[in-house]
C-alpha positions in Angstrom: -13.0 8.0 12.7 -10.7 11.0 12.0 -7.6 10.4 9.9 -4.4 9.9 11.8 -1.1 11.7 10.9 2.4 10.9 12.0 4.6 14.1 12.1 8.4 13.6 12.2 10.7 16.5 12.8 13.7 17.0 15.1 12.9 20.7 15.5 10.6 20.8 18.5 9.0 24.1 17.6 7.9 22.9 14.2 6.8 19.6 15.7 4.6 21.3 18.3 3.2 23.9 15.7 2.2 21.1 13.3 0.7 19.0 16.1 -1.4 21.8 17.4 -2.6 22.8 13.9 -3.6 19.4 12.8 -5.3 18.5 16.1 -7.3 21.7 15.9 -8.2 20.8 12.3 -9.6 17.5 13.6 -6.9 14.9 12.9 -5.5 12.4 15.3 -1.8 13.2 15.6 1.3 11.2 16.5 4.7 12.7 16.7 8.3 11.6 16.6 11.4 13.8 17.2 13.8 11.5 15.4 14.1 8.8 12.7 14.3 5.8 15.0 11.2 6.9 16.9 9.5 7.5 13.6 10.0 3.9 12.6 8.4 2.7 15.8 5.5 5.1 15.5 4.9 4.1 11.9 4.1 0.6 13.1 0.8 2.1 14.3 -0.2 2.5 10.7 -1.1 6.2 10.4 -3.1 7.4 7.4 -0.4 9.9 6.4 3.2 10.7 7.4 4.9 14.1 7.4 8.6 13.3 7.4 11.5 15.7 7.8 14.4 14.7 5.6 17.3 16.2 7.6 17.6 14.6 11.0 20.8 13.8 12.9 20.2 10.2 14.0 18.4 8.6 11.0 17.4 10.8 8.0 14.0 10.9 6.4 15.1 9.0 3.3 16.4 6.1 5.4 13.2 6.1 7.5 11.0 6.0 4.3 13.0 3.2 2.8 12.8 1.2 6.0 9.1 1.6 6.6 7.8 1.3 3.0 7.7 -2.5 3.3 5.0 -2.3 5.9 3.4 1.2 5.5 1.3 2.0 2.4 0.0 5.5 3.4 1.2 8.7 1.7 4.6 10.0 2.9 5.2 13.8 2.4 8.8 14.9 2.9 9.5 18.2 4.7 12.8 19.8 3.7 14.6 23.1 3.8 15.8 22.7 0.2 15.1 20.4 -2.7 16.7 19.8 -6.0 15.8 17.4 -8.8 18.3 14.8 -7.6 16.8 15.0 -4.1 13.3 14.4 -5.5 14.5 11.4 -7.5 16.0 9.9 -4.4 12.9 10.6 -2.3 10.4 9.2 -4.9 12.8 6.3 -5.4 12.5 5.2 -1.7 8.7 5.6 -1.7 7.9 9.3 -1.0 4.8 10.8 -2.5 5.3 14.6 -2.2 7.8 17.3 -1.1 6.9 20.3 1.1 9.7 23.0 1.1 10.4 24.9 4.3 9.4 27.6 5.1 5.9 26.7 4.0 2.4 28.1 4.4 0.7 25.9 7.1 -2.7 26.3 5.3 -1.1 25.1 2.1 0.4 22.2 3.9 -3.1 21.4 5.4 -4.6 21.5 1.9 -1.9 19.2 0.5 -2.5 16.7 3.4 -6.3 16.8 2.8 -5.8 16.3 -1.0 -3.6 13.2 -0.4 -6.0 11.7 2.0 -8.9 12.3 -0.4 -7.0 10.6 -3.1 -6.3 7.6 -0.8 -10.0 7.4 0.1 -11.0 7.4 -3.5 -8.4 4.7 -4.2 -9.6 2.6 -1.3 -13.3 2.9 -2.3 -12.5 2.0 -5.9 -10.3 -1.0 -4.8 -13.4 -3.0 -3.8 -14.7 -4.8 -6.9 -18.0 -6.7 -6.8 -17.9 -9.5 -9.4 -21.4 -10.8 -8.8 -24.0 -10.9 -6.0 -21.7 -13.2 -3.9 -18.1 -12.3 -4.6 -16.2 -9.2 -3.6 -12.5 -8.6 -3.9 -10.9 -5.8 -1.9 -7.6 -5.2 -3.7 -6.4 -2.6 -1.2 -6.9 -4.8 1.9 -6.0 -7.9 -0.1 -9.1 -9.7 1.0 -11.7 -11.8 -0.8 -15.3 -12.1 0.5 -17.9 -14.7 -0.5 -21.4 -14.1 0.7 -20.0 -11.7 3.3 -17.5 -14.2 4.7 -13.7 -13.8 4.3 -12.0 -16.6 2.4 -8.6 -17.2 3.9 -5.8 -16.9 1.3 -2.0 -17.0 1.4 -0.1 -14.1 -0.1 0.8 -15.8 -3.4 -2.8 -17.2 -3.7 -4.2 -13.7 -3.5 -1.6 -12.5 -5.9 -2.7 -15.0 -8.5 -6.4 -14.1 -8.0 -5.5 -10.4 -8.2 -3.6 -10.8 -11.5 -6.2 -13.0 -13.2 -9.3 -11.2 -12.0 -8.0 -7.7 -13.0 -7.5 -9.1 -16.5 -10.7 -11.2 -16.8 -10.8 -13.3 -20.0 -7.0 -12.8 -20.7 -5.0 -16.0 -20.7 -1.8 -16.2 -18.6 0.6 -19.1 -18.9 2.4 -20.5 -15.8 5.7 -18.8 -16.8 4.1 -15.4 -17.0 2.3 -15.7 -13.7 5.6 -17.0 -12.0 7.5 -14.0 -13.5 5.0 -11.6 -12.1 4.7 -13.0 -8.6 7.8 -14.9 -7.7 11.4 -13.9 -7.3 13.5 -15.7 -9.9 16.4 -15.8 -7.4 14.5 -18.0 -5.0 15.5 -21.2 -6.8 11.9 -22.2 -7.6 10.1 -22.9 -10.9 6.8 -22.1 -12.6 5.5 -25.5 -11.5 4.5 -24.0 -8.2 1.8 -22.0 -10.0 -0.3 -25.0 -10.7 -0.1 -26.1 -7.1 -1.2 -22.7 -5.9 -4.1 -22.7 -8.3 -5.1 -26.1 -7.1 -5.2 -24.8 -3.5 -7.2 -21.7 -4.6 -9.8 -24.0 -6.3 -10.0 -26.2 -3.3 -10.7 -23.1 -1.1 -13.3 -21.8 -3.6 -15.0 -25.2 -3.7 -15.1 -25.5 0.1 -16.7 -22.1 0.4 -19.4 -23.0 -2.2 -17.9 -20.7 -4.9 -18.0 -21.5 -8.6 -14.5 -22.1 -10.2 -13.7 -18.6 -11.4 -10.3 -19.6 -12.6 -10.5 -21.6 -15.8 -7.7 -23.8 -17.4 -7.1 -23.3 -21.1 -5.5 -26.6 -21.8 -2.0 -26.3 -23.3 -2.0 -22.5 -22.9 -2.6 -21.4 -19.3 -5.2 -19.9 -17.0 -7.8 -17.2 -17.1 -10.5 -15.6 -14.9 -13.9 -16.4 -16.3 -15.8 -13.3 -17.4 
């Protein structure tokens, strides 16, 4: 399926020009003429977003900051001017690149294609096959055993991700808790042991070997 792009700009002429260009290039295009509409359109999970910064109702920086918690695709800002301070703000809220107006539409197309290729390479490299039965897809946050998905809670996958990406390295409960939990939530590192117990139960019920080993008095590690 062709990649999908969300184009956000309050200037109708620019919006129509970019829509026509990317549709002719083979992309599936969604458009939004303002920030609030952009937030709604972003829920459709486009593969890339072109986002104008200066909009009257809800500027691009606000939009980016609001959608970053549920959108992981590249976000390229469109702006008439950009200074270092602007770039710092934009990257700080989750932007990936800046395109300064007026721009060459062919250069913009090349930038978009480059970001999508990078995403594709990341996605393809995010699937790791540990043996003939176990595959972990870090991008989609899914674990497969013999082709079947093993259902995992968010923190359970987080523990598996941390340990499996550092196979053989020992992590104590406090370090795992520091990585995956918010210290302000009033909990303690004792929840780590309970989550690992649940993971092991799910592994066992799926017929998997116990990939997570306990190093008594020290912590846990992913078996090499």
